[in-house]
C-alpha positions as CSV (number, residue, x, y, z in Angstrom):
1,M,81.9,108.9,147.3
2,S,80.3,106.2,144.7
3,E,82.2,105.2,141.7
4,E,80.5,103.6,139.0
5,M,81.7,100.4,137.5
6,N,81.2,99.0,133.9
7,P,79.4,96.4,133.9
8,A,81.4,92.7,133.5
9,P,81.6,92.0,129.9
10,E,78.8,90.0,128.1
11,E,81.1,87.4,126.7
12,P,83.7,86.8,129.0
13,V,87.5,86.4,127.5
14,G,90.1,84.0,129.4
15,D,92.8,81.9,128.1
16,D,90.2,79.6,126.1
17,G,92.7,79.2,123.2
18,Q,92.9,83.1,122.6
19,T,95.8,84.7,121.6
20,P,96.8,87.9,123.0
21,L,96.0,89.6,119.4
22,E,92.5,87.8,119.3
23,Q,92.2,89.4,122.9
24,F,93.1,92.9,121.9
25,I,90.7,92.7,119.1
26,F,88.0,91.5,121.3
27,H,88.1,94.6,123.3
28,Q,89.0,97.0,120.6
29,R,85.8,95.9,118.9
30,R,83.8,96.2,122.3
31,G,85.1,99.7,122.8
32,L,84.1,100.8,119.4
33,E,80.5,99.3,119.7
34,E,80.3,101.0,123.2
35,F,81.7,104.4,121.7
36,G,78.9,104.4,119.1
37,K,76.4,103.9,121.5
38,A,77.5,106.9,123.2
39,M,77.9,108.9,120.3
40,E,74.0,107.9,119.3
41,S,72.8,108.7,122.8
42,L,74.2,112.1,122.3
43,L,72.4,112.9,119.0
44,P,68.7,113.8,118.6
45,P,66.2,110.7,118.1
46,R,65.2,111.5,114.4
47,F,69.3,112.2,113.5
48,K,69.5,108.5,112.7
49,E,66.2,108.7,110.7
50,H,67.5,111.1,108.4
51,T,71.0,110.1,108.2
52,Q,69.9,106.4,107.1
53,A,67.8,108.0,104.9
54,A,70.5,109.9,103.1
55,G,72.5,106.9,103.1
56,N,70.1,105.1,101.1
57,E,69.6,108.1,98.6
58,F,73.2,108.0,98.1
59,A,73.6,104.6,97.5
60,T,70.7,104.7,95.2
61,G,72.8,107.7,93.1
62,F,75.5,105.6,92.5
63,R,73.3,102.5,91.4
64,V,72.1,104.7,88.5
65,L,75.4,106.0,87.8
66,I,76.8,102.4,87.8
67,D,73.6,101.1,85.8
68,A,74.4,103.7,83.4
69,A,77.9,102.6,82.8
70,I,77.1,99.1,82.5
71,D,74.6,100.0,79.6
72,E,76.9,102.2,77.6
73,I,79.7,99.3,77.9
74,K,77.2,96.9,76.8
75,K,76.4,99.4,73.8
76,A,80.2,100.1,72.7
77,S,80.6,96.1,73.2
78,E,78.1,95.4,70.8
79,M,79.0,97.9,68.4
80,E,82.6,96.5,68.4
81,D,81.0,93.0,67.7
82,H,79.1,94.3,64.9
83,D,82.1,96.1,63.5
84,A,84.4,93.1,63.9
85,H,81.6,90.8,62.0
86,G,81.7,93.8,59.2
87,E,85.3,93.8,58.8
88,A,85.7,89.7,58.6
89,E,82.9,89.8,55.8
90,H,85.0,92.7,54.3
91,E,88.1,91.0,54.7
92,A,86.7,87.8,53.2
93,Q,85.1,89.9,50.2
94,A,88.7,91.2,49.6
95,R,90.6,87.6,49.8
96,A,87.7,86.5,47.4
97,N,88.4,89.2,45.0
98,L,92.3,88.9,45.0
99,A,91.6,85.0,44.3
100,A,89.5,86.2,41.3
101,D,92.1,88.5,40.1
102,D,94.6,85.9,40.3
103,E,93.1,83.3,38.6
104,Q,92.2,86.1,35.7
105,G,95.7,86.9,35.6
106,E,96.6,83.3,35.1
107,D,93.9,83.0,32.4
108,D,95.9,85.8,30.5
109,S,97.5,84.5,27.5
110,A,100.6,86.6,28.1
111,G,100.8,84.6,31.4
112,G,101.0,87.6,33.6
113,K,98.5,90.5,35.3
114,S,96.5,92.4,32.9
115,G,98.2,95.7,34.7
116,K,94.6,96.6,36.2
117,I,94.7,97.7,40.1
118,R,91.4,96.9,41.8
119,V,91.1,99.5,44.9
120,E,88.4,99.0,47.2
121,L,87.4,101.8,49.4
122,D,85.7,101.6,52.9
123,D,82.5,103.1,53.5
C-alpha cells in the first residue's frame, strides 16, 4: 500500500513571530493556490486562452462605457460653466439697469419714480 504525501511547504512556517491568524491566512492562501492549480489541470488547454480573451473584451467594453460617461460629464460641466457665466452677465446687466433706473428716478422733478416698470425677458 503506497500513500502519496504532499511535499513540504516551500516556505516553512514556524514560530518565527507569526501569529496563529497569520499562519491560518498563509495556509488558506496556499490551499486556494493549490485548488486553482487542480481546477486548471481539469480544463482543456485552450480554455485559459479563451477565458483570458473574454476577460479582456469585458474590460475593454467597460473602458468604453466609462470613457463615454466621463465625456458626457465633461460636456455637462462645460455647459453649466457657460450657463453660469451667462447668468452672471445677465445679473450684472440687470443690476446696471436698476442702478440707472434709480438714478433716473432721483432726477425726476417730483422726487419719485416715473411709474414705469422695466421687465427683462430671458431668451
